[in-house]
N, C-alpha and C positions, 0 to 999 in steps of 0.2 A: 420206751420208757425213757430212753438216756436222752432222747429230742425233745421227751415231754418235758420232764428235769429238766435240758438244758435252757427251752424258753423261758420254763419257769422263773428261773436264776435272769436270764437276757430281759425277761418284761419286768422284775425286782427290782434289777441295777438301775434300769433306766428312769423305776418311779421314782425312788432313793435324791438320783442322780438330779432329777430334774425337780426335782421337791431344795424349792428354798425359800430360809427367814425371810420375808419380805421387812422392812425396814420402814415404819407409817411416822407421823408424826401432826403434830395440832399444835395450831396458829388458832389464836386471832386476833383475827387481821380487824377489827374493829375497835382494840386498846391498843392494834400498834400504831393505829390512823391518829388513832386522840392522842398517840404522845406525842405524834412528829407536829410538830411549829407552823411548815404548811400550810399543814390540812387543818390546823387548829383557828388560824390567821383566813384562809379560802373557806370555811365555814362561816365566823363571824361573819365575813364578808358578804357571803348567801344570805344570813338571816338578816345584816344588815338592809340589802338588796331587800329582801320579801317585806319587808316590814315596812317602809318609807313606798310599796307597789300596792300595800294591803290597805295603808293610812291617805293613800292617791284614795280606792276604792273607794276605801268608807267615805271621806270627803263629799265624789259623784253619789255615790247613793244617797248623803243628807241630801245632796241638793231636788234632787231627784223628791224625793220626802219633801222636801218645801216645798217644787211644782204644787204637787200632788196636793196639801195641805190650803194652798190658794188657791187651785182650782175649788176644793171641793166647799170654801168659802164664795166662792165669787159663782157655783157653779148655778145658783137657782136667778140669777141672771144674766144666762149666761145664754145667748140661741142657740139653736137645736145644732146647726154649724159649728158655732163659738166652740163649744162643751164638744162636739165631736175633733173638730181642733187640737183639743189640745187635750184629750186621749191620745189620740195618734200621736205630739211631740214628749208628751210622758214617756209612752211604751214604747217609742221610739231608743228615746232617751237610755233608757233601761237597758231596751238589746244592745245600745252602744259601751253600755258598762256591761253586760255580761262579757262579751264580745271583747275588750281590751281585760277582763279579769281572763275568759282565756290562755290573749295572748300573752302573755304576762306570768299565769301561773296552772296554764294545762298542760297535755302530755308531754309538748312536743314545742312548749311556753318557750316565755325568754327564760323565764327563772332555771328547767334542764337545760339551757345552749350552756346557759353561764356553769351550773356545777358540772357542767361537760368540756367545758373549756378549763376550771382550776381545777376541778378535785381529776378528772380522770389521768394526768399526768401526774401528779403523786402515786395514784390505787395504782397505775403498769409501771410506777418503781418499786412501787411495797413487791406486786407481785415479781417482776425481773429481782425483786430480793430471797424470796420466798422457792422462785427455782434456781438459783445459784445456789443457796443456803442446803439445798435437796441434794442438791449433783455434786457437791463441792460434799459432802456426810454421807451420800451413800442411797439418802431416800427413797422409800418406793411410789409412796403417800402420803403425802398431809392436806389435812382438813381444817378447816373453815370453823374453828367453837363456836364465835360469833356470832355469823348466823347464823338463819335456820335452814339450816341444811338438814335435819334429819338427826345425827349429833346424840346418844341419850347416857352415853358412860367414855368417861375418858380418863385415865391412868393418867397424874397427875409428872408421872414423867411423861409421857409423850409431849407432854406443852411447854410447843419451841420461843412463843410467844414473846420472850427474853428477849431470849435470842435475835430476831430478827430486829427485834425494835431498838438491839446495838448497832447493827446492820447497818438500816435504812439511818439512823441519826450519826454516822461515822461522816 
């Protein structure tokens, strides 16, 4: 009986000593980034570049539309070979513009690469600040409430967004 009681006591002691309160904090990384002048200027540069490329592509589509309208107006006067040649030219031009659009805005396009070049160093700086903050203050977990991380509820007491903004903007 003593062995069982001793084993029970040992197990109970081990359980209580292994229970440690875990410290959790919540940060809105989107808000932190929006408060950073570096991020704002990078985002502005990206927006301007994207707008310029959209405008260039829209002009190309306008030229294709003009080519098509001209073709339709002259279609009855053209021979079968000339019609086929014009249709092929229009279709080739459309393909070129779609390729340009994919090159600029595709998943691995120029805008994506430019975003990585401009924004990634800023994000890495924020993540490093969060890691340092967590290590210095003994937090076990820090969740991002600004993204779709699945966080449904958070106590405002755990929101450390303003602290991270101060650390990053030093």
